[in-house]
C-alpha positions in Angstrom: 66.7 85.1 118.6 65.5 88.5 117.1 67.4 90.2 114.2 69.2 92.7 116.3 70.6 90.0 118.7 71.6 88.0 115.6 73.4 90.7 113.8 75.0 91.5 117.0 76.3 87.9 117.4 77.3 87.7 113.8 79.2 90.9 114.0 81.1 89.9 117.2 82.1 86.4 115.8 83.3 88.1 112.7 85.6 90.6 114.6 87.0 87.7 116.5 87.7 85.8 113.5 89.3 88.7 111.6 91.4 89.4 114.9 92.7 85.9 115.0 93.6 86.0 111.3 95.5 89.4 111.8 97.3 88.1 114.7 98.6 85.3 112.8 100.1 87.6 110.2 101.6 90.2 112.6 104.6 88.4 113.2 105.9 88.7 109.6 104.2 91.7 108.1 102.3 94.9 108.7 99.0 94.3 110.4 96.1 94.6 108.4 93.0 96.2 109.7 89.8 95.6 107.8 86.8 97.1 108.9 83.7 94.9 109.4 80.5 96.2 107.7 76.9 95.1 107.6 75.3 94.0 104.4 74.4 97.0 102.4 76.8 99.3 103.8 80.0 100.5 102.3 83.0 98.7 102.9 85.7 100.9 104.9 89.4 99.8 104.7 91.9 101.3 107.2 94.8 100.8 106.7 95.4 97.8 104.2 98.9 97.7 103.0 97.5 95.9 99.8 95.6 98.9 99.0 98.6 101.5 99.5 98.0 102.9 96.0 94.5 103.7 96.4 90.9 102.4 95.4 91.3 102.9 91.4 87.6 102.6 90.8 86.2 103.8 94.1 84.8 100.1 94.6 82.3 99.5 97.2 80.6 96.6 99.0 77.2 97.3 97.5 78.1 97.7 93.6 77.9 94.4 91.9 80.1 95.5 89.1 82.6 97.3 91.2 82.2 95.1 94.1 85.1 95.8 96.8 86.4 92.4 98.2 89.1 92.8 100.7 91.3 89.9 102.0 94.5 89.9 104.1 96.2 88.7 100.9 95.1 91.3 98.4 92.1 93.6 97.6 90.0 93.6 94.4 87.1 95.0 92.5 85.0 92.3 91.1 82.6 92.7 88.1 79.8 90.3 88.4 78.3 90.8 84.9 81.8 90.0 83.3 82.6 87.2 85.9 86.4 88.6 86.3 88.0 91.2 88.5 88.3 94.9 87.3 91.5 95.2 89.2 93.5 93.3 92.0 95.9 95.2 94.5 98.6 93.8 96.5 102.0 94.2 98.4 104.7 92.2 97.7 107.9 91.6 100.0 109.9 88.7 101.1 107.6 87.9 103.7 105.0 86.7 101.2 107.4 84.2 99.5 107.3 80.6 100.1 107.5 77.3 98.3 104.2 75.7 98.7 103.0 73.6 95.7 100.2 74.9 93.6 96.5 74.7 94.6 93.3 73.6 93.1 91.1 76.4 91.6 88.0 77.0 93.7 84.9 79.0 93.1 84.5 82.1 95.2 81.1 81.7 97.2 81.9 84.6 99.4 80.9 87.5 96.8 77.2 87.7 98.0 73.7 86.9 96.9 73.0 87.2 93.2 76.6 87.2 92.3 77.0 84.3 89.6 79.5 82.0 90.7 82.3 81.1 88.2 84.0 77.9 88.4 87.3 76.4 87.4 85.4 74.4 84.8 84.1 77.3 83.1 87.4 77.7 81.3 87.6 74.1 80.1 88.1 73.9 76.3 87.9 77.8 76.0 91.4 78.1 74.5 92.3 80.4 77.4 94.3 80.0 80.5 93.1 80.7 84.0 95.1 83.9 84.4 96.0 84.8 87.9 96.1 88.5 88.7 97.8 88.0 92.1 100.3 85.2 91.0 100.3 81.8 92.7 104.0 82.4 93.6 103.5 85.9 95.1 101.4 84.1 98.1 102.9 80.8 98.9 104.1 81.2 102.3 101.1 79.7 104.1 98.3 77.4 103.0 95.8 80.3 103.5 97.7 82.6 101.6 98.1 80.1 98.7 94.4 79.2 98.5 93.3 82.8 98.5 94.8 83.4 95.1 93.3 80.2 93.6 89.9 81.7 94.2 88.1 82.3 90.8 87.5 86.0 91.5 91.3 86.5 91.1 91.2 85.0 87.7 90.6 86.1 84.2 90.7 84.6 80.8 94.5 85.0 79.5 95.5 83.9 76.2 98.3 81.2 76.7 101.0 83.1 75.1 100.2 86.4 77.2 100.0 84.3 80.4 102.9 82.1 79.9 105.2 84.6 78.1 105.7 88.3 78.7 103.1 88.3 81.6 105.0 85.5 83.5 108.3 87.0 82.8 107.3 90.2 84.6 105.9 88.3 87.5 109.2 86.4 87.7 111.2 89.7 87.3 109.0 91.3 90.1 110.1 88.5 92.4 113.6 88.8 91.6 113.3 92.3 92.6 111.8 91.4 96.1 114.6 88.9 96.5 117.1 91.6 96.2 115.4 93.4 99.1 112.8 95.5 97.3 109.1 96.0 98.3 106.5 96.2 95.7 103.0 97.6 95.5 101.1 96.2 92.4 97.6 96.8 90.8 96.7 94.6 87.7 93.7 93.9 85.7 92.3 93.5 82.2 90.4 95.9 80.0 88.6 96.0 76.7 86.5 93.3 74.9 87.8 90.4 73.2 91.0 88.4 73.1 92.5 85.7 70.9 93.2 82.4 72.5 94.2 78.9 71.2 90.9 78.3 69.5 90.9 81.9 68.0 89.0 85.2 68.9 86.4 85.4 71.5 84.7 88.0 73.7 83.3 85.7 76.3 83.6 82.1 77.5 81.3 79.8 79.5 78.4 80.6 77.4 78.6 84.3 78.0 79.2 84.2 81.7 82.9 85.3 81.7 84.3 88.2 79.6 87.7 87.8 77.7 89.6 91.1 78.1 91.4 92.5 75.0 94.4 93.8 77.1 96.0 92.8 80.4 97.8 95.8 82.3 99.8 96.1 85.5 101.4 98.9 87.4 104.2 98.2 89.8 105.7 100.7 92.3 109.2 99.7 93.4 110.5 100.7 96.9 113.9 100.3 98.3 112.6 98.0 101.1 109.8 97.2 103.4 108.9 100.0 105.6 106.0 100.8 108.1 105.6 104.0 106.4 106.5 103.6 102.6 107.7 106.8 101.0 106.9 107.4 97.4 108.8 110.3 95.7 108.9 111.7 92.2 112.2 109.5 91.7 110.5 106.2 92.7 110.6 103.7 90.1 107.2 102.7 88.6 106.6 100.0 86.0 103.4 100.0 83.8 102.8 97.6 81.2 99.8 96.9 78.6 99.9 93.7 76.7 97.6 92.4 74.2 95.4 89.4 75.4 96.5 87.4 72.2 98.5 84.5 70.9 101.9 85.0 69.1 103.4 87.1 71.9 105.0 84.2 74.1 108.6 85.0 73.1 108.4 88.8 73.5 110.3 90.3 76.3 108.1 92.2 79.0 109.9 95.4 78.5 108.4 95.8 74.8 105.0 96.3 76.6 106.1 99.3 78.9 103.9 102.4 78.8 103.1 105.2 81.0 100.6 105.0 83.9 98.7 107.9 82.2 98.3 105.5 79.2 96.7 102.9 81.4 94.4 105.3 83.0 93.3 106.4 79.7 92.2 103.0 78.5 90.6 101.9 81.9 89.2 105.2 83.3 90.8 104.4 86.7 92.4 107.0 89.0 95.8 105.1 89.7 98.2 106.0 92.4 95.4 108.2 93.9 97.0 108.3 97.5 100.2 109.8 96.1 100.5 113.5 96.6 99.4 115.2 93.4 102.7 116.7 92.2 104.5 113.4 92.7 101.7 111.5 91.1 101.8 113.7 88.1 105.6 113.2 87.6 105.4 109.3 88.1 102.4 108.9 86.0 103.8 110.4 82.7 107.0 108.5 83.0 107.7 105.4 81.0 110.2 103.1 82.8 113.4 102.5 80.9 115.6 100.5 83.4 
């Protein structure tokens, strides 16, 4: 089979598999349309509810340190040199919540040639937790959803007191909002160099393969409920937090770490809420949540 015929066959097979995956999800949430791209071509996504708030770093399918990874469950930008996601973006409503047990962590072997594979063992003895960006409990309705968030591309080193303290409290609060009927759009990541785990300060683990961020941050847009055409206005609630990735904060309330979206943009360099009309975006990004 020549290259052209092989590429055509592979493309058609991929389209069929994507179509089957979307058909399975369509009954319980808006259909996700992920464009299929050839190697070396920029990835196109239209429309994907997990990316409603925009692509903060203009990630593409060809930038190894700003690598766009689109799945039905979430979208992320991966940094091959740091071995962690730059950011992860996802929709959260009641259709995603279930009660499946936790899965085993798995290496992500889908990132492409030349991308070092991070394994669950790379965190052993590091003093840092395998910290989910998309939490396990946000994606546990189906086995496929659940396994997707245990891929190591969705994980970064979190100090246990960060991960199990205010970070987890905010995750639980987010699901409480969803159980009240809200729909959330969330972006989260880590920034800076060096955290403090159980074994003390570290800038990397796994012999330099995985970077340890200094801070973890999250932006949550809270809507009144699921909608085919979500409306974000200047009165929409937006929760933004920036937490030190260190021990000693386990008992702190998550509310202590609220900041403005502008403040997170300043430390990350990302353009958050970029799909929101400019005047509304400006109003939302300067505000600090107080509810």
